[in-house]
C-alpha positions as CSV (number, residue, x, y, z in Angstrom):
1,M,-5.7,-7.9,-39.0
2,A,-4.3,-8.9,-35.5
3,D,-3.3,-12.4,-35.1
4,K,-5.7,-14.6,-32.5
5,N,-2.8,-15.5,-30.2
6,L,-1.9,-11.8,-29.9
7,M,-5.6,-10.8,-29.3
8,G,-5.5,-13.6,-26.3
9,T,-2.6,-12.0,-24.6
10,I,-4.2,-8.4,-25.2
11,A,-7.4,-9.9,-23.1
12,G,-5.3,-11.6,-20.7
13,L,-3.0,-9.1,-19.9
14,K,-6.3,-6.7,-19.8
15,Q,-7.8,-9.3,-17.2
16,V,-4.6,-9.2,-15.5
17,S,-5.3,-5.5,-15.0
18,I,-8.8,-5.8,-13.0
19,M,-7.6,-5.2,-9.7
20,P,-8.2,-2.9,-6.6
21,G,-7.5,0.4,-7.6
22,A,-7.2,-0.3,-11.4
23,V,-8.5,2.6,-13.1
24,F,-10.9,2.3,-16.5
25,I,-12.2,5.1,-18.8
26,G,-14.9,4.5,-20.9
27,P,-19.0,5.4,-21.6
28,W,-21.1,5.8,-18.5
29,K,-24.8,5.5,-18.8
30,E,-26.5,9.3,-19.3
31,I,-23.6,11.1,-19.9
32,D,-22.2,12.1,-22.9
33,H,-18.6,11.6,-22.2
34,D,-16.7,8.8,-21.3
35,K,-15.7,8.5,-17.3
36,F,-13.1,7.4,-15.2
37,I,-14.3,4.5,-13.5
38,V,-11.9,3.1,-10.3
39,I,-12.4,-0.6,-9.6
40,A,-12.5,-1.1,-5.4
41,G,-12.8,-4.7,-5.3
42,V,-12.6,-7.8,-6.9
43,T,-14.3,-11.3,-6.5
44,Q,-13.6,-14.4,-9.3
45,D,-16.6,-12.8,-11.9
46,K,-17.6,-9.6,-10.0
47,V,-16.0,-6.0,-9.3
48,L,-17.0,-3.4,-6.8
49,A,-16.5,-0.4,-9.3
50,C,-19.0,1.6,-7.4
51,S,-20.5,4.7,-9.0
52,V,-16.7,5.6,-8.2
53,L,-16.2,7.6,-11.3
54,I,-13.3,10.7,-11.0
55,N,-14.9,13.9,-11.5
56,S,-13.3,17.2,-11.7
57,R,-15.4,18.8,-9.6
58,I,-18.4,18.1,-7.1
59,N,-21.8,17.9,-8.0
60,P,-23.4,21.0,-7.0
61,Y,-25.9,18.2,-5.3
62,L,-24.2,16.8,-3.4
63,M,-22.5,20.1,-1.9
64,R,-25.9,19.9,0.2
65,R,-25.8,16.4,1.1
66,Q,-23.3,15.8,3.8
67,K,-23.0,12.3,3.7
68,M,-22.5,12.4,0.1
69,L,-20.2,15.5,0.1
70,D,-17.8,12.4,2.5
71,C,-18.4,10.1,0.1
72,Q,-15.6,12.0,-2.4
73,V,-12.0,11.4,-2.2
74,Y,-9.5,14.0,-4.1
75,V,-6.6,12.7,-5.8
76,K,-4.1,15.1,-7.4
77,S,-3.4,15.0,-11.0
78,E,0.5,15.0,-9.7
79,N,0.0,11.7,-9.0
80,Y,-1.5,9.9,-12.0
81,A,-0.5,10.9,-15.6
82,F,-4.2,9.6,-17.0
83,L,-5.6,13.0,-14.7
84,S,-5.1,16.5,-16.6
85,H,-6.0,18.5,-13.2
86,D,-7.0,17.1,-9.9
87,S,-10.3,15.5,-9.6
88,F,-12.6,13.8,-7.2
89,V,-13.5,10.0,-7.0
90,N,-17.0,9.9,-5.9
91,C,-17.7,6.7,-3.3
92,A,-21.2,7.2,-2.4
93,Q,-23.2,4.9,-4.9
94,P,-21.2,1.6,-5.2
95,M,-22.2,-0.7,-7.8
96,V,-21.1,-4.4,-8.6
97,G,-20.6,-5.4,-12.2
98,N,-19.0,-8.5,-14.0
99,T,-15.7,-8.5,-14.5
100,E,-15.7,-9.1,-18.1
101,H,-17.1,-5.4,-18.3
102,F,-13.9,-4.4,-18.5
103,V,-12.1,-6.8,-20.6
104,G,-13.9,-5.8,-24.0
105,D,-12.7,-2.8,-25.9
106,E,-15.6,-0.6,-24.4
107,Y,-12.8,0.7,-21.3
108,K,-9.4,1.2,-21.5
109,Y,-7.1,0.8,-18.9
110,C,-5.6,3.8,-17.6
111,G,-3.6,3.0,-15.0
112,L,-3.3,2.7,-11.0
113,L,-4.4,4.3,-7.6
114,N,-1.5,4.7,-5.1
115,E,-1.9,2.8,-1.9
116,T,-3.0,5.8,0.1
117,D,-5.3,7.0,-2.3
118,L,-6.8,3.4,-2.8
119,V,-7.2,3.1,0.8
120,L,-9.6,6.6,1.3
121,V,-11.5,5.2,-1.7
122,R,-11.9,2.0,0.0
123,Q,-12.9,3.2,3.4
124,S,-15.4,5.7,1.8
125,I,-16.9,2.9,0.2
126,V,-17.5,1.3,3.5
127,E,-18.9,4.6,5.3
128,S,-21.3,5.4,2.3
129,G,-23.7,2.8,4.2
130,Q,-24.6,1.5,0.8
131,L,-23.3,-1.9,1.1
132,T,-24.0,-4.7,3.8
133,D,-21.9,-6.6,6.1
134,E,-21.4,-9.0,3.6
135,E,-20.8,-7.4,0.6
136,I,-18.1,-5.6,2.4
137,A,-16.3,-9.1,3.4
138,R,-17.0,-10.3,-0.3
139,F,-15.0,-7.5,-1.6
140,S,-12.4,-7.5,1.5
141,L,-13.0,-3.7,2.1
């Protein structure tokens, strides 16, 4: 069994990893496999994780909805060791969650988006029209 100090250190390191651009993998409701989740914004106790899920292809449902299609950010696997293939970050449905949700064992930290991709993700979230001006300011988008 791991010692309490080590467990506290691991939790502390994971807490530090919760920052804009951080990518985690874990379960997602109503989906039978783990999904990548990108943190787009952070406050003291909240994260803007958006339904920013990384998908290997764009859902056909979105192909008929231009506004939602415009919120897909293409990311190349060559830039990210945690991706096995080029993917899309879906920024069409932002969601606010608790920071503590990502500290437990359910989600695994994978890495960070590069600055260019993070800027595109954050712009796409704002352009989605799903956030209020207050939320945009709160998460410094």
